N, C-alpha and C positions, 0 to 999 in steps of 0.2 A: 504494500500500500504506500502511495506517495504521501510525503509530509508536505502539504501545501499550506502556506500561510493564509489565514482567513482573508486578509486584505487582497491577496492575489486571487483567491477564489472569487471574491466579489468583483474584481476587475475582469476576470475571464467571463463570468456570467453576464456582466453588463455589456460585454463586447467593447471594452475600452479601446479607444483609438491609439493608445500609447503602447500597445502590445506588439512585440516583434518576435522573430525566431533567431536563435543563436545556435551555432554548431561548434562544438569543441572537438578538435582532432588531436588525440593523444597517442603519439607514437610510442612504441615500446622503449625507445631510447631517444632522448632529447626533449626539448621544450614542446609544450602543447601549442597548437595553432588555433586561432579563433576566427570565426566568420559570422556575419549577421546580415539579415535582409533589411536592416535599418540603414538610414543614409548617413549615420555618423558612427565614429569609433565608440565602442562600449567596452567596459571591463566587467567580465562575468567570471565568477569563481577564480579571480586573480589572473585571468587570461585576457589580453587585449584582443578584441574581436573586430576585425576590419570589415567595413561595408563591402559587399560583393553581390553581384547579380547571378553568380554562377551556381549557388546552392539554392535549392528549392525546397519548400516545406512539404509539398504534397507527396513527393516520393517517399519521404520518411514517415509521415503520418499514416500512410497506408498500412504500416506494419506495427501499429501500436497495440494490436490485439494480442491474443494468446497464440496465434499461429506462428510457427517458426520460419515462415517463408522468407525468401531473399528480398533485399531492397537494393535498388540501384540509385546512386546519386552521381551528380556531375558538377563540374565547375571549370573555371578558367585557370590555365597555368599562369604562375607568376614567379617572382624571385624566391618565395618561400615554399610554394608547392610547385616545384619545377619538374621537368622531364628527367633531369639528372638525379633528383632526389627519388623519384619514382623508380628509375632503373637501378638505383643503388639499394633499393629495398627498404628505404626509411619508413614507409608507411605500411609495409606488410604486417598484418595482424594488429594494426592500430585500432584503437577504440574511437568511435564517433558518438558523441552525446548530442542530443537535440534538446534545447531548452526553450521554454516560453518565458519571455522577459518583458518587464515594463521598462521601456527605454528611458522614461523620466526618472525612474528609481531602479537601476539595474540590480540592486540587492533583492528586489522582489522578483524571484525567478523560481521556476519549477522544471525539473528535468522530466521530459515526457517520453524519451526513448533512448536506448543505448544499444549499439551493435558493434560487431568486429568486422574489419575489412578482410575479406577472403581473397579478393583480387582487385588490383588497381592498374589501369593502363592509360596510355595517352590516346586521345582521339582527336587528331588535328591539333588545334590550339587549346584543347580542353583535356580534362581527365574524366574517366569513368571509373567509379569504384563500386564494387559489389559487396554487400554486407549481409550478415545474418544476425538476428536478434538473440537474446539470452536463451530463448526456448529451444534454439537449435542444438544446444548441448544435450538435451534430452533424447535427441535422435541418434547420438553417437553410440556405436556399438562398443561395449566394454566387456572384457573377458571372453571366454570361449563358449561355444555351444557344444553340448555333449551329444554325440551321435555315433552310430555304429561305423559309419564310413570315415575314412581318413580325410582331414580337412586341409592337408598340406598340398602344395603344388609339386608335381613330379620334378625332382631335381633341385628344389629350393633348399634353403638353409635348414629347414625343419625336416625335410624328407631325406636329404643327404645322398640320394642315389646319384652315382656318377653316370652321366649320360653320354660320356665319350664313346663313340662307336655305336650309339643307340639312337641314331637319327630317326625321328618319326615315332619313337616309343610313346605309348599311352598307358594310362593306368585307370582302372575302374574304381579305385579307392577302396577295394575290399581287402580284408585281412588275408584271405587265402591268396589273392593275386600278389600282395605285397611279399609274401613268402615264396611262392612258386616262381614268379617271374623276375623278382628283384632281390630275393634273399635279404630282405630289409625290414623284417617284422620288428626288430629292436627299435626302429625309428617310426613305427606306425603311429600316426597322429589321430587315430579314432579310438572308439571304445567298443570293440566287437562283442563284449559280453554284457553290454547294458541291456536290461530287460526291455522287451517290446511292449506294445499297447495291450497285448493279451496276457 
């Protein structure tokens, strides 16, 4: 749940004309960068936020629900967010925070969304960044799945079968095949004795 100051709630509900958006770009290494759709420089969360027309609110607001879907944002390249910095990987994995701010009193602010950059690239004189929200972490596979078949790839570091001279070799991932065809049951990455549904 967001902690929104009551005064900010009142301004949002009234549709106050002094509200704007701010984006804070926080690289894993180095100083944070700030951007705003207001026409003057603002300081939010201790970060100077420069006026820019390259960042848009709509693309980010579309992902403020519980869905873990991807979001795409874009903006113009400049001396701080340059092609060289992108190619050097400075913004790989960076966090992007979207804030709703009262530009007349920038201390009145509420963070409405946060995501991680999964990919950023140059597109002409602009950049395009793809982000995922915090719910995306729930989709990540953690640990192993227990099953009768081997879940290694033939010849990989877990399988360890030497494929030299075995061009075109295949494996059906069965315990018996692992022994008879490859003499490799010691490295079998399945659980052949696990009970079935019956």
